[in-house]
N, C-alpha and C positions, 0 to 999 in steps of 0.2 A: 201431479206425479207424488205420490205418495210417498212417505221416508221409506216405507216395509213395501215398496216393491221398486226398490234402485236398484240399477244393475248390480252385478258384484266387480269392484275396480280392479283391474289389471294389477302387476306387481306396479308397473312405471305409476301408471294413479295410484296406487298407495303408495310409493315414496312423494311423488306433488302432495299427497292427503298429509302426509307427515308433517311436513313443511307448511303447512297452510296450519296443521292443528298446535306446532308450535311456536309459528310466529305469530298466527292472527291473520285479519286482513291483508292481501303482499300484489304486487306486481308479478307480470310472468317474470320484470330483469329479477327481482329480491327470488324467488322461487328460482327462478337459474342460479343464480347466486349461490344459494344455500342447497342446492342439488348436492354438486360437487362428483357427479355422478362420469362425469365427461358426453355428456348429452349436447348437445346444441342447441340454439336460443331459441329459432325457430323450431325444433323439436317438442321445448319445452310447454313454445306458446301454441302448438298444433294440440299438443294432449289437451290442454286446460282450454280452449273450444271444444273438442271432444267430449271433453268434462262435462265442459257444459251445456251441451247439444243433448248427454244423458242424464243430467240431473245431480250430477254429481259436489260441483260446484254452482254457485253465484256469482256474476258477474256487474260489477260497481260499473255503470259509463259515466256518472257524474264529471271525472278528472278527465284529464284530457290523457293520463296512462289510466287503463282498467286493473280495477282493484277485485283481485279473486277472495271469494272464503268458499268456507266447508261448510255446502247443507244441512251435511246430517254430523254430528258430532264422534269422537273419535269412539268413545265408547259404547254411541249405537254403530260402525260401524263395526268395529269387532265387535260387536255380538252376535251381528247378520251373519260375519264370515263363521262364524263359531258354532252357530245351529244348523248353518250349511254344511260344511265340513262334519260335524258328529253326522248328520243322516248320508252325506256321502259316503265316506269312509270310517266309518266309526258304527255302521247301523243303529242311527242313534240311539247310541248308550254312552253318555257322557264320560263314563266311568272309566269304562275304555281309549278314550280322546286322554284322560287327564292322568291314567296309565300309563301312555305312550309318553305325552307329554314330560313326565316327571323319569324315565327313564332312559329318555331323549339326551339330556341338557344339567351338569349339577345343576342345585338348587340350594339356595343361600339359607343359613340360619332362619335369616327376616322373613322369607320368603311361604319358608316353612312354618316356621308359625303363625301368617299370615291366614295359609289353607289350612291349619287346625279350628287358627279361628273362623275359619267359610265352614268346615266341617263339623263343628261345635252350634255352631247356628243354625243349622242345612235340619239337622239332628233333631235339635229343638223342635222347630217346624213340624217333623215330620210325628213327634210325641206325640200320645192319644191328650 
């Protein structure tokens, strides 16, 4: 399965992926302990088995305790989710998404400076 064709992760799957992105390759027990969301061990195990079948994670079975890792980077997953959201909810307009996102929550001065740098670089790409 190619990375561009991976299924969109559910909220529970995203929580597991965030643990794997932060910790790196991990056992089910390590993911379960890191989640601290009240999910039972067997629920996390089943979710990770499903994620393996879907191609979201890969499982290393060479050790007694299987070790899971994300198949795709956090950046690629976020990119795929944003593209999907822009298309589905904002009619393909990234500007509409950005305006909604910026009006929904307070943005730090550091984040605003980073956004200004990004906008400046995007403007330079467009100028002839």
